[in-house]
C-alpha positions as CSV (number, residue, x, y, z in Angstrom):
1,M,-18.0,-7.3,22.5
2,D,-18.4,-9.9,19.5
3,L,-15.1,-10.4,17.8
4,S,-16.3,-13.4,15.3
5,L,-16.0,-13.5,12.3
6,S,-19.1,-13.8,10.0
7,D,-19.3,-17.4,7.9
8,E,-19.3,-15.3,5.0
9,E,-15.9,-13.2,6.2
10,K,-14.3,-16.7,7.2
11,S,-15.4,-18.3,3.8
12,I,-13.6,-15.6,1.7
13,R,-10.8,-15.6,4.0
14,E,-10.4,-19.1,3.8
15,W,-10.5,-18.9,0.1
16,V,-7.6,-15.9,0.1
17,R,-5.6,-18.1,2.2
18,T,-5.4,-21.1,-0.3
19,F,-5.2,-19.1,-3.0
20,V,-2.0,-17.5,-1.7
21,T,-0.6,-21.2,-0.1
22,R,-1.3,-22.7,-3.9
23,E,-0.9,-20.5,-6.4
24,I,1.5,-17.2,-4.9
25,M,3.9,-19.1,-2.9
26,P,5.3,-21.9,-5.3
27,L,5.9,-18.6,-7.2
28,E,8.6,-17.4,-4.4
29,P,12.1,-19.8,-5.3
30,T,11.5,-18.0,-9.0
31,V,10.9,-14.7,-8.1
32,L,13.9,-14.8,-5.6
33,E,16.1,-16.3,-8.3
34,R,15.3,-14.0,-10.7
35,E,15.8,-11.5,-8.1
36,R,19.2,-12.3,-7.8
37,R,20.1,-12.0,-10.9
38,N,18.5,-8.6,-11.2
39,E,15.7,-9.4,-13.3
40,Q,11.9,-8.6,-12.4
41,G,9.9,-11.2,-10.2
42,L,6.2,-11.8,-11.0
43,R,6.4,-10.8,-14.8
44,P,3.1,-9.3,-15.8
45,E,1.9,-12.3,-18.0
46,E,1.9,-13.9,-14.5
47,L,0.6,-11.3,-12.7
48,K,-2.4,-11.7,-15.2
49,E,-2.6,-15.3,-15.0
50,L,-2.9,-15.0,-11.5
51,Q,-5.7,-12.6,-11.5
52,D,-7.4,-14.4,-14.2
53,K,-7.7,-17.5,-11.7
54,A,-8.8,-15.1,-9.3
55,K,-11.6,-13.4,-11.5
56,A,-12.9,-17.0,-12.1
57,A,-13.5,-17.8,-8.5
58,G,-15.5,-14.3,-8.1
59,F,-13.0,-12.4,-6.7
60,F,-12.4,-9.0,-9.4
61,G,-12.4,-5.5,-7.8
62,V,-12.8,-6.6,-4.6
63,Q,-12.8,-2.8,-3.2
64,T,-15.1,-1.6,-6.6
65,P,-18.4,-0.7,-5.7
66,E,-20.9,-3.2,-7.5
67,E,-22.3,-1.0,-10.0
68,Y,-18.9,-1.0,-11.9
69,G,-18.7,-5.0,-11.4
70,G,-17.1,-5.2,-8.3
71,M,-16.9,-6.8,-4.9
72,A,-17.4,-3.6,-2.5
73,L,-15.7,-5.7,0.2
74,G,-16.0,-3.8,3.5
75,A,-12.9,-2.5,5.4
76,V,-12.8,-5.5,8.0
77,M,-12.4,-7.7,4.9
78,M,-9.9,-6.2,3.1
79,A,-7.9,-6.0,5.9
80,L,-7.9,-10.0,6.4
81,I,-7.5,-10.6,2.6
82,E,-4.6,-8.1,2.9
83,I,-2.7,-10.5,5.8
84,E,-3.4,-13.4,3.9
85,L,-2.1,-11.5,1.0
86,G,1.1,-10.4,3.2
87,R,2.1,-14.1,3.8
88,S,3.9,-13.8,0.3
89,F,6.7,-11.7,-0.5
90,V,5.5,-12.2,-4.6
91,Q,3.7,-8.7,-5.2
92,F,-0.2,-9.5,-6.1
93,R,-3.2,-7.9,-6.0
94,F,-6.3,-8.6,-7.3
95,A,-7.8,-7.2,-10.8
96,G,-10.3,-5.1,-11.5
97,D,-9.8,-1.9,-8.7
98,A,-9.4,1.3,-9.4
99,D,-7.9,4.8,-7.4
100,N,-10.7,6.0,-5.2
101,I,-10.9,9.5,-6.4
102,L,-11.3,8.1,-9.9
103,Y,-15.1,7.5,-8.8
104,D,-15.1,11.8,-9.2
105,A,-14.9,11.7,-12.8
106,N,-17.6,12.7,-15.0
107,A,-19.1,10.6,-17.5
108,E,-16.5,11.3,-20.0
109,Q,-13.7,10.8,-17.7
110,Q,-15.3,7.6,-16.8
111,A,-15.8,6.3,-20.1
112,S,-12.0,7.1,-21.0
113,Y,-10.0,6.2,-17.7
114,L,-12.0,5.1,-14.9
115,L,-13.5,2.0,-16.7
116,P,-10.5,1.4,-19.1
117,T,-8.6,1.1,-15.3
118,I,-11.1,-1.2,-13.7
119,S,-11.0,-3.8,-16.9
120,G,-7.1,-3.7,-16.7
121,E,-7.3,-2.0,-20.1
122,K,-5.1,1.0,-18.8
123,K,-2.7,1.6,-15.7
124,S,-3.0,4.8,-13.3
125,C,-0.4,6.3,-10.7
126,F,-1.3,9.2,-8.2
127,A,1.6,11.9,-8.6
128,I,1.8,14.1,-5.6
129,T,5.4,14.0,-4.3
130,E,7.9,15.8,-5.4
131,P,11.8,16.4,-4.5
132,G,10.8,19.2,-2.1
133,A,7.7,17.9,-0.9
134,G,6.8,14.7,0.4
135,S,5.2,14.4,3.7
136,D,4.5,18.0,3.1
137,A,2.1,17.8,0.4
138,R,0.9,21.3,0.7
139,S,4.0,22.3,-0.7
140,I,4.3,21.5,-4.3
141,R,5.6,23.6,-6.6
142,T,4.9,21.8,-10.1
143,S,2.6,24.5,-11.8
144,A,-0.1,24.5,-13.9
145,V,-1.0,28.1,-16.2
146,R,-3.9,28.1,-18.2
147,D,-3.3,29.1,-21.9
148,G,-6.7,29.5,-23.7
149,D,-8.9,26.4,-23.2
150,E,-5.5,24.7,-22.2
151,W,-2.9,23.9,-19.4
152,V,0.7,24.2,-19.3
153,I,2.2,21.8,-16.6
154,N,5.9,22.0,-15.9
155,G,7.5,20.3,-12.9
156,E,8.9,17.0,-11.3
157,K,7.1,14.6,-9.5
158,T,9.2,11.4,-7.4
159,F,8.8,8.1,-5.9
160,I,5.7,7.8,-8.0
161,T,4.1,4.0,-7.4
162,G,3.6,2.4,-10.8
163,G,4.9,5.5,-12.3
164,N,7.0,4.1,-14.9
165,E,4.2,1.6,-16.4
166,A,1.3,3.4,-16.2
167,D,-0.9,4.6,-19.2
168,F,-2.1,8.3,-17.5
169,C,-1.1,9.7,-14.2
170,M,-3.7,11.7,-11.8
171,V,-0.8,15.0,-11.2
172,F,-1.4,17.7,-8.5
173,A,-0.1,20.7,-9.2
174,V,-0.6,24.6,-8.3
175,T,-3.0,26.4,-10.4
176,D,-3.6,29.6,-8.1
177,K,-0.4,30.4,-5.5
178,E,-2.3,33.0,-3.9
179,K,-5.2,30.8,-2.4
180,G,-2.3,27.8,-1.1
181,A,-3.2,24.2,-1.1
182,N,-7.1,25.1,-0.2
183,G,-8.3,26.4,-3.1
184,G,-5.3,26.6,-5.3
185,V,-4.0,22.9,-6.6
186,T,-5.4,21.1,-8.7
187,C,-5.6,17.3,-9.9
188,F,-5.3,16.5,-13.9
189,L,-5.5,14.0,-15.4
190,V,-3.0,13.5,-18.2
191,D,-2.1,11.1,-20.9
192,R,1.5,9.9,-20.9
193,E,1.0,10.4,-25.1
194,A,0.6,14.4,-23.4
195,G,4.6,14.1,-23.2
196,W,5.1,13.6,-20.2
197,T,8.2,11.2,-19.1
198,S,9.3,8.5,-16.4
199,K,12.7,7.2,-15.4
200,P,12.8,4.0,-12.7
201,I,14.3,4.8,-9.3
202,D,16.2,2.4,-8.1
203,T,15.7,1.0,-4.4
204,M,16.9,-1.5,-1.9
205,G,13.4,-3.3,-1.8
206,E,11.7,-4.7,-4.7
207,W,9.6,-1.4,-4.9
208,G,9.7,0.1,-8.4
209,P,9.1,4.1,-7.8
210,A,9.9,6.0,-10.7
211,A,10.1,9.7,-11.3
212,L,8.1,11.6,-13.7
213,V,8.9,14.9,-15.5
214,F,6.5,17.5,-17.0
215,Q,7.7,19.8,-19.6
216,D,5.3,21.7,-21.8
217,V,3.0,19.6,-21.2
218,R,-0.5,20.5,-22.6
219,V,-4.0,19.6,-21.8
220,P,-7.5,20.3,-22.5
221,H,-9.3,22.0,-19.4
222,S,-11.5,19.1,-19.3
223,A,-8.3,17.3,-17.6
224,I,-9.3,18.3,-14.8
225,L,-10.7,16.0,-12.0
226,G,-12.9,17.0,-9.5
227,G,-13.2,20.7,-10.5
228,E,-10.6,23.3,-10.5
229,G,-8.7,24.5,-6.8
230,H,-10.3,21.3,-5.6
231,G,-6.9,18.8,-5.7
232,F,-5.3,19.1,-2.1
233,D,-8.7,17.4,-1.0
234,L,-8.9,14.5,-3.5
235,A,-5.1,14.0,-2.7
236,M,-5.9,13.7,1.2
237,R,-8.6,11.4,0.6
238,W,-6.7,9.1,-2.1
239,I,-4.0,9.1,0.8
240,G,-6.1,8.5,3.7
241,R,-8.2,6.0,1.5
242,G,-6.9,3.0,3.6
243,R,-3.7,3.2,5.4
244,Y,-4.6,0.6,7.5
245,L,-4.1,-1.8,4.7
246,L,-0.4,-1.0,4.7
247,P,0.0,-2.5,8.2
248,A,-2.1,-5.3,7.5
249,R,0.0,-6.7,4.9
250,A,3.2,-6.5,7.4
251,L,0.8,-8.4,9.7
252,G,1.0,-11.5,7.5
253,A,4.3,-11.0,6.7
254,S,5.3,-11.2,10.3
255,E,3.2,-14.1,10.9
256,R,4.9,-16.2,8.0
257,L,8.4,-15.1,9.0
258,V,7.8,-16.0,13.2
259,E,6.4,-19.3,12.1
260,M,9.6,-19.6,9.7
261,A,11.7,-18.6,12.5
262,M,10.2,-21.3,14.9
263,E,10.7,-24.1,12.6
264,H,14.2,-23.0,11.8
265,A,14.7,-22.8,16.1
266,R,13.2,-27.1,16.1
267,N,15.5,-28.1,13.7
268,R,18.5,-26.0,14.5
269,I,20.9,-27.9,17.2
270,T,23.4,-26.2,18.9
271,F,25.7,-27.9,21.7
272,G,23.1,-31.1,21.6
273,Q,19.6,-29.2,22.0
274,P,17.9,-27.2,19.6
275,I,18.2,-23.5,19.8
276,A,14.2,-23.4,20.4
277,E,15.1,-24.6,24.3
278,R,17.4,-21.4,24.5
279,Q,15.4,-19.0,26.3
280,A,17.0,-16.0,24.6
281,I,14.8,-17.6,21.4
282,Q,12.3,-18.2,23.3
283,W,12.1,-14.7,24.4
284,M,12.3,-13.2,21.2
285,L,9.6,-15.7,19.9
286,A,7.2,-14.8,22.6
287,D,7.6,-10.7,22.2
288,S,6.8,-11.1,18.7
289,A,3.5,-12.9,19.1
290,V,2.2,-10.5,21.8
291,E,3.3,-7.7,19.2
292,I,1.3,-9.8,16.3
293,E,-1.7,-9.9,18.3
294,A,-2.2,-6.4,19.1
295,L,-1.0,-5.2,15.6
296,R,-3.7,-7.4,14.6
297,W,-6.5,-5.4,16.8
298,L,-5.2,-2.3,15.7
299,V,-5.6,-3.1,12.0
300,L,-9.2,-4.5,12.3
301,S,-10.5,-1.5,15.0
302,A,-9.3,0.4,12.4
303,A,-11.0,-1.1,9.5
304,W,-14.0,-1.6,11.8
305,Q,-14.9,2.0,12.8
306,I,-14.2,2.5,8.7
307,D,-17.1,0.3,8.3
308,Q,-19.0,1.8,11.5
309,G,-18.9,5.3,9.5
310,M,-16.4,6.6,12.1
311,D,-13.2,8.7,11.4
312,S,-10.8,6.4,11.7
313,R,-7.8,8.5,10.5
314,H,-6.4,8.6,14.1
315,A,-6.6,4.8,14.5
316,Q,-5.0,4.2,11.3
317,S,-1.9,6.1,12.1
318,M,-1.8,4.6,15.6
319,A,-2.3,1.1,13.4
320,K,0.7,2.2,10.8
321,L,3.2,3.1,13.4
322,Y,3.0,0.4,15.6
323,G,3.1,-1.8,12.2
324,G,6.2,-0.4,10.6
325,V,8.1,-0.4,13.8
326,K,7.1,-4.0,15.0
327,A,7.4,-5.8,11.3
328,N,10.9,-4.5,11.3
329,E,11.5,-5.5,14.6
330,I,10.2,-9.0,14.0
331,V,12.1,-9.3,11.1
332,D,15.4,-8.6,12.6
333,R,14.5,-11.0,15.2
334,V,13.4,-14.0,12.6
335,L,17.2,-12.8,10.7
336,Q,18.9,-13.0,13.8
337,I,17.1,-16.2,15.3
338,H,18.5,-17.7,11.4
339,G,21.8,-16.7,11.8
340,G,24.3,-16.3,9.0
341,M,21.8,-18.0,6.8
342,G,19.1,-15.6,7.5
343,Y,21.7,-13.0,6.1
344,T,21.9,-14.7,2.8
345,R,19.8,-14.2,-0.1
346,E,19.0,-18.1,-0.6
347,L,15.9,-17.4,1.9
348,P,13.6,-14.7,2.0
349,V,14.4,-13.4,5.2
350,E,16.4,-10.6,3.9
351,R,14.3,-9.9,1.3
352,W,11.4,-9.1,3.9
353,Y,14.2,-7.4,6.0
354,R,14.4,-4.6,3.2
355,E,11.0,-4.8,1.9
356,L,9.2,-3.9,5.1
357,R,11.5,-1.1,6.1
358,L,9.5,0.8,3.2
359,L,6.6,0.6,5.8
360,R,8.1,3.1,8.0
361,I,8.3,5.7,5.1
362,Y,5.6,5.1,2.5
363,E,2.4,6.9,2.9
364,G,3.4,9.1,6.3
365,T,6.4,8.1,8.0
366,D,6.6,7.5,11.4
367,E,7.5,10.9,12.5
368,I,4.7,12.1,10.5
369,Q,2.4,9.7,12.2
370,R,3.4,10.4,15.4
371,R,3.0,13.9,14.9
372,T,-1.0,13.2,13.9
373,I,-1.3,11.1,16.9
374,A,-0.1,13.4,19.2
375,R,-1.8,16.2,17.8
376,N,-5.3,14.7,18.0
377,L,-4.7,13.9,21.4
378,L,-4.1,17.5,22.5
379,A,-6.5,18.8,20.4
380,A,-8.9,16.4,21.7
381,H,-9.6,15.2,18.5
382,A,-9.1,11.8,20.2
383,S,-8.6,10.2,23.3
384,V,-6.5,7.5,25.2
385,R,-9.3,6.5,26.2
386,G,-10.0,5.4,22.2
387,P,-13.0,5.6,19.8
388,L,-15.2,4.3,22.8
389,G,-14.3,5.7,26.1
């Protein structure tokens, strides 16, 4: 097996690594100070400045097809990029990307939604989760009833990423109760001007989701994305677009955290010796290093399967489950190694502690991943011998 990177992959990874070190990490003290004052961390104008610097170097639309002006990078390369971005808690993303299902838009919709999203003129959000329908996406209750050439949407969505800043949303609603999820759910492109409202949800981390309310919101029939009744297929494609990228970013965070722990352990003196000489500390570092390496190959294996055109959903579920559990264990050890200082807000450890906890819930809980993995094995859709077994 050839586990080496190509010269292009190495070059891209090194550029991102340098960009994170020189441009993003220096902002961390400022972001921490703002968050301690309950202010926004990285401000929109600061994010745009960083994105413009990256764009000037050619990093724009990293996953966007070339015909839309993007780089069209593969899954392995995207995993390597996310690992590097994960080494800072400052929430940065490259400009020029759009939700994968927006490419199903017709020509008129692409002009109104896809292209402005890629250019940065508009912001989108994906609205499927409801107060009573989280991991069970088939149980959504938001409805859309046809009235002539229009549809009237009523319902509520919750924990919608970017929902409070979005100019338009991709909202999923039941259009035919008799057909259920397969054929009875439709996706609509709905401008904020149509009348839906949003409200931020306060969380223990810096992730800023929102609650969305649709009350007699009217949209034209032309607002349907991907065809009437095809909403559930679109939703599953959106959810599965890159689940491996979440543990990839957690992997980068884990690497940085363990490096911080090693530096502290070398410098912290107790009873005349650095705590790095204590077996208890050494074992925590050793266990963390093994888990980081295991996670690395779970993530890269899932990404490699995507690039090979294989069905990687099983591998992505395994990577997300392992990544969420182990990243939380690693940050807990790192906090323990730092002792009282790790518990303070003077260091970013407690911030990462809160942020990484989300990974065990977001885009499929640990329990859902275990359910998926077990069902795949029991139904012989996957094997414990792996994809090449």
